[in-house]
N, C-alpha and C positions, 0 to 999 in steps of 0.2 A: 270250605266256604264257598258260596255260589260264584263270587268273582274269580276265585281260583280255578273253578271248574271251566269257566269261560275262557280264561287265559290258557288253560291246558288244551282246550279244544282248538284254539288258534294255533298253539304250538305244534300240534300234530297235523295241521293242515286242513281242518275242516272249513267249509265255506259258511256253514250255518249250523245252528243247533237250538234246542230248547231243553231246558232243565225240567224233567218231569218227575219230581219227587212224588212218592205215594201221599195221596190226600192233601198235597200242599201245593198251592199256586204261587204264594209270595216269594219263595226262593228264586223262582224264575225271573221275577221282577228285580230282585236284588242283583242278580247277575247282570241284567241289562243296565240297571242305574249306575252300577260301578264304572261303566264306560261311557256315560253320558258326556258329550262333548269331545270325546276322543275319537280320532280317525283310525279306525281299525278295519281290516278286511274280513271281518266275521260278523254275520248277521245273528243277533241274539233275539230269539222268539220267546214269548211266554208259553208256559205249558204246565201240565200236571198229569199225574196218573189218577184216574177217577175210580173210586170204589163205591158204587151205589149201595144203599142198604139191602141186605138179604139177597145180594147178587155176587156170585163168585167171578163174573167176568171182569177182567182187567182191561181198561180202556185208556188210551193216551189222548189227551186233549192237546193238540199241537197248534200253537199259534192263536188260540181263542182269546178274545179281548177280556174275558172275565173267568172266574172260577166256576166250574160246575159242581165241584165238591161243596162249595158253600151253599148250594142250593138245598142240601139236606143236612147242614150242620145245626146241631141242636134238636131237642126232642120233638118240638112242634113241627119243625121243617122236615124232620125224618118221617114223622107220622103222616104228614101231608103227601110226602113223596110215595110212601107205601100205599096210601089210599089211592092215589092216581094210578100206580102200577097195577093194583088189584083190579081197579075198574077197567083198565085197558086189557088186562088178561082175559077178562070175561068176554070181551068183544073180539078177541083174536080168532083167525081161522085156525084150522087144524095145524098143529105142529108135529114134527117127527116124534114118534113114540118115546115117552119118558122125559121129554123136555119140560122144564119148569116154566110154566106160562108167566108167572109174575116176574121171574128172573129175566125172561125174555123180553117182556114188556118194559121192564126197568132198563134194560140195555138199550132198547130202541129210544127210550126217553133221553138217555145220556147222549146218544149220537145226534138226536135232534137238538138238544141244548148246545152242543158243541158247534153245530152248524149255525144256529142263531147267533152266536158270538163270533163268527167268522173263522172258526178253527177247522181242523182236520181231525176226524174221529178215527182212531186206529184200534182195530180189534187185536189185542196183544197175546202172544204166546199161548195159543189155544191148547197146546199139548205140553204145557209145563207140568212137571210132576211135583206134587206137594205130598211128601211122605211116600205112600204106596199107591197113590191114585192121581188122576188128573185133577188139577185145581178147578177147572171148569168141566163139568160132566160132559161126556161125549154127546149125549142127545141134545144138550143145550148148544154146543158148538155146531152140531148138525143143523139145528134150526137157524142159527145165525148165518151159516154159510149157504143154506138154501135160499133164504130171503135177502141176505146181504144188505142190512140197514146201515152198515158201517162204510166209511170212505175208503179205507185201505186195511189190508191184512198184514200183520207182522209175520213174515215167513222165516226169517233168520232172527232168533232171539240170542240174548246175551247169556248163553249157557256155557258152563265149564266143560272141559273135554269129557268128563265123566258123565255128562248129561247130553251127549251128542244125539241121543235117541230122540230127544224132543225136537230138535231141529230137523232131523231125518224125516220124522213123521209130518212135520209141518210142510217141508218141501214136497213130500209124496202127496199130501193132501192138496197142496196148491195146485199141482199138476192135474190131479183128479178133477178138481173144481174147474180149471181152465178148460179141460176136455168137455165139460158140460156146456160151455159157451158163456158168452157174456163177459163184461169187463170184471176183472178182479185185481185192482191195483195192489202192489206189494211194496212193503218197506222192510227195513231192518236197520238198526236194532235198538231196543231199550235195554235197561238193566246192566249198564256198565258198572254201577255200584261203586262209584268213586274213582278219582283219578290219581290218587296217592297210592293206595293199596290195591285198587281194583284191577286185577290182572285182565279183565275184559275190556278195559278202557282202550278205545281205538281199534279193537280187534275187528269189529263189524261196523259197517256204515251203510248209508244209502246213497246211491248216485241218482240224481234227478236230472233229467234232460229238460231244463227249463231256460228261458232266454235270460232270466235275471234270478237273483236270490230273494226277490221280493215275495212276501207272503202269497199275494194273489197269483203270481206265476207258479210258485211251488204247488199251491193247492188246486190250481186249474187242471193240472194233469191228472187229478184224482176225482174230478167231479164230472 
């Protein structure tokens, strides 16, 4: 249950966290509401993992004041999202060979919507293996890393030891991109997948050098 996740995050010593379930924003609000009026040394932020239509890119909405998944919930809303993504795809400049233009446009739209609601948009686990392939095709990842429409890149993901290659590739790619120049803020990690049975819970975390745990101070370092 969301309140238990929050309690467990406090137990292991985190200063802040956001519950970012797949396609679900409300659980993060449940986690915060459970501690209304309680003085605790843990900041609980809203969040969700965003999965836009026909788009394999996983994006975390950290701290946003409303749900982005809700923008394409239902047939009509999804159709409208797809139409806008298709229109934007037509107007895009050249992308790396093989990059899906509509998926790229949809990703940019997601990051824009997260910023509009005051959140931080995180491009998550670009080298996650799904079956025998990368979940996000490499040409699409290349396009996102070339133009960097996101606020932060998840460099260390919540992978099991047998999946260490994904983190190794992400770290290597991060250093390659840093060598190209320009800011590339990094975070880690998502996908703890539970605090009772999830063996990844508390394994990885992010240290943010911010004056406070307020959302504006945390996000300021990434903008």
